[in-house]
Every structure is written in C-alpha cells, then in structure tokens.
C-alpha positions, 0 to 999 in steps of 0.5 A: 641198099640190098638190091644186089645182095644174094637172096635166100628163101627160108621156110619154117615148118612145125606142128601147132604149138611147137614154138615156131613163133616164139622162136622167131621172136627170140631169134630176132631179139638176139640177132638184132642186138648182135651176136659175134658181130652178126646182125639181123634186121627186117627191111620193113620197119613196121615188122621190126616194131611188131617183133620187138614190141612182142618181145618186150611184152614177153620180157616185161609182163610175160605175155606170149606172142600170138601164134601165126594166124590160123588162116595164113602165114607170116612173112618176113624180109630180113637182112643179115649183116656182118657189122655194117656190111650186108651179107644176105637178104632172107625171105622167111615164111613161117606157115601156121602149124595147122597146115600140116594137118590138112590136105592140099586142096582144103586150105589155100596156104596148104597148097601154097606151102608146096609151091613155096618149097619148090623155091626154098633154099633152107627149111627149118623143121621144128620139133616140140621138145615136149613131145620129143621128151616123151619120145626119148622116155619111150626109147631110152631103155631100148637095147642097142640096135633097136629103135622105135618109129612113130605112127604118122597118124598120131605123131603130134610133131607131124614129122612124116608130113614135114618129111614128105614136104621136104621130099617134094622140095628136093625132087623139084629142085633136083629136076631143075639142076639145083642143090637140095635145100639145107635143113635145120632140125629145130628142137624147141623147149629143151628146158622140158626134156630132162623132166619128161625123159627122166634123163639129164640134158646131155644124155637125153640129147645124145639119145635123141641125136643117135635115134633121130635117123629112125624117125627123120631118115630124110635128113640122112640122105645123100645131098642133104646137109642138116643141123640139129639145133636144140633151143629154148626161149625160156624155162616156162614149164609144162603148163600151157599158158598165154602168160609166163613168168618174165623172169624165166625168159632165158634164150639159148641157141636161138641165133644158131639156125641163121648162122648155119644158113649163112654157113651153108650158103657160103660153103656152096658159094665157095664150091662155085667160086673154086669151079670159076677159078679153075675155069679162069686158070684153064683159060689163062693157060690156054691163052698163054700157050697160044701167045708163046707159040706166036712169039716163037714165030718170026712171021707172027712178029710181023703180021699178027701183032694185033692178035698177040696184043689182044692175047696179052690183054686177055691174060691181064684181064684174067689176072685181074678177075682171078685176083678179085675172085681170090680175094672174095674166096679168102674172105669167105673162107675166113668167115666160114671158119668163124661160123664153124667155130660158132657151131662146134658143139652142134651136130651137123649131118652131111650126106648121112654122116655126122660132121661136127 
C-alpha cells in the first residue's frame, strides 16, 4: 500500500533530442534492478512492461526508445523503495522537448507545463552533452575571469526558457509559503564531450561546472539546491540513428538524480522534524514547570489533583511522541549519510555555494 507514503512531484524539461526519454529508460532499468538497496517501480504494471520492453529492445537489437509524443507528455507514477520499505511515491511528468519552443497559448501542453511547475517539488533540467561539448570548446581558452553567454534565440539547449519556467515555479511556491523546488542539471551523452571539446573528460567537466553559473545563474540563487549530474546510457557516437550498436550500451550515473531527489526530500523533512522536536520540548518544559509549581503548593495537593494528573499524562504523552520522532530522525539521518556518500563525487550547489 502506498496511500500514506509521502509524494513528490517531478517534472523533466529538456530540448528536443536532449536524451530525456533515453535517460528515463536507463534510469528505470538500473533502479528497478536495485542500486545500493534502493529500488524504483511503476505503480502501473503496464508502464513497467513498456519501459522494460523498450530497454530490452535497446540492449538486444539497438533500437532506441521512441521519443515523447510530439503532441503530449509522458507521465509515470513511481514508488521508491529501500529494500521492501516504500519511501516515496513520485509523480513524474516528462514533457516533450518541443514544448520549450512554442508560446504558452500555441500548445495545450505548453500551458500545462506552467501549471505543472506550480506544484512541482523537483525539476530536472536536461542539457544535451553534444551541445554542451561545443560550448566547452568555445570557452576553454578564455582568459581567467571571462565568460561566454548563450544567445537565447539560437541556444539549442533552450536554457533561457527552462530558467524562465523554473523562475515561475519558485515565485509561485514562495507566494504560498513553500520552498523552492530542488533542481537536477542533467548532462546527457557525456561520452560525446571529450571529442567535441578537445579535452579529456575530467578537464571538460571542471570547466563546465565552473562556467555553468554564467549560462544558468538561476540555479545559483539563494533558496535553490541543485545537483550537477553527468550521465550516459551508452557510447553511441555523434551520428543520429534510430538504432545503435547494442554492445555500446553502458549506463553511467543514471540512478543518481533520484538519489538526490530523495536526499533533498529527507533533508527538508529533517529540518521540519527538528522544529517539531523543539516545539515538543518547549511544551514539555512548560508543563513540567507548572506541575512543579502545583506540587509545591499544599492547597494544590488537596484541590488540584485532577489537574496534576492530567499534566503528568501530558508529559508522558510528549515523552512518547518525542521518542517516536527521535527514532524517525535517527533513521533519516542514517539514510541521509548513505545518500551523501553516493553523491560524494558530484557537485551540489546550495544557496549559490558548492557543497560537495
């Protein structure tokens, strides 16, 4: 049963051909098999069959999964588990890439994407490694302190449009007193970047991470927590095919965005739990002080025994709640430590600063 499990809304954005759909299939294949005892399954068995059949076709014949429909979106209801224990339900919507190219009034899903982002807890902004590699090649020899921005009208990654949508989401959520959504900057096709940039991968990645604030300044703003996550599904080369060499299927890092989404959720939950624990302690301290005051009065021993009994019961109830909450906090802290270890090699930005 998943009715009482916390729910997270995830929205995936990216330009046409950025590799969103292939990432979703690679991610699901990896996490349904289990990564570090974390598992991801679809609620709908038919979705599981569709995802795994497409993945099997890629691995056996090299046939690429079909892209998200040009006139719609793809929605998945996932359940994230640790062992047999369900942790989160994830309502995931993968919008077609073309939605970033049209005005809100010219396509139904373009309007829906704005409405969706108002209730989104985490956003995946997908950057095509093919185009990012070309950008790295253009900036790699710039003098220290110089940068190269992108023309929003010609940028094939549609970063400006995605940033605007993120801005809308943050503004709307803050107006309702909610936190900004977490962000994953998903860099796909990283196997292409060395050849396109003329640099070995670690050097190219270092330049990209350092310069990213110039083309994606929104993810460096106060209140935003973001993961920069390079991934690949295989080493398929620069040519665009509907079929690839199945022997080159080689997923790298595809599970990490969901690990980060869980980490962010648990971190925010732990902050709320700390506030709840502080409120319990304050209430218990106040009740204990009142009880001590009554116990010191002779008249209270005669006429206020009922009040004193109720106070003792209230203190005992608070003890129970604090013990239960403390247990949950201890479990969450242990899980957070394990998740942080999983992400130790990947840049995380919080309030404009790199964390790890």
